[in-house]
N, C-alpha and C positions, 0 to 999 in steps of 0.2 A: 629266681622266679617264685619260689615258695614264700619267701619273705614278702614280696610285693602282693601276692595273692592274699596273704593274711592281713596286710595293711589295708587292702581294698575291703576285706570283710569288716575290719574295724571301722572304716569310714562309713560303710553301709549301716553299721550299728549305731552311728551317730558320733563317733570320735572325730575330733578336729585334728588333722595332721598339718603341722606347720611346715615341715620339711622332711626330706628323706635323703640320707647320705649313703653313698656306696662306699665300699671298703677303700678302693684305690683306683685312680685313673690309670696309672702306669705300674709296672712291676716295681716292687719296693724291697728294701732291706728289712728282713725280719730278725729280731734278736735271737729267735730260736732256730731258724732255718737259713739264715744268711740270704743269699739270692737264689737258693735252690728251688723254692716254691715260687710259682708265678701267679700272683694274686690279682693283678690289674687287668683292665680292659685292653691295655696296649702293651704288647711285648717289647721289651728293651733288649736289643742284641748286646748282651754283656756276658763276659766270661769272668771267672774268679781271678784269673791272671790279669793284672792291670794292663798288659800290653795286647790283649786280645779283645775282639768284639768291636763293632762299629758304632755302638750306641744308637743305631737307627731305631726308630719307633715304628712298630708294625701293629696295626689294629687287629685284634682277635675277633673271632665270631661273636663273642659276648659283647664287644664294642658295638657291632651293628645291631645286635639284638636289643641292647639297652637304648640305642639311638631310636629304634622303632617304638619302644615302650614310652620314651619321652614324647615323641611326635604324636602318639595316639593317646597321651595322658593316661597310660596304663590300661587302655581298652584291649590292646593286643599284647598278650604275653606269650 
């Protein structure tokens, strides 16, 4: 949220923003943390053991929050 707020300030000051990319849509593999940290907007049901987890995708609260940010063009954060 803070990054988007600062981006909006920059736009208000006259900066032209061509794009904004979030870190990750789904949980991902980190070279530092493996799958332990969950960075994405969508939780992936995964276990470190290859035989565990369904790999189902489950939207997090942040998914719905960012969806609203997109729909309102950043007016609602």
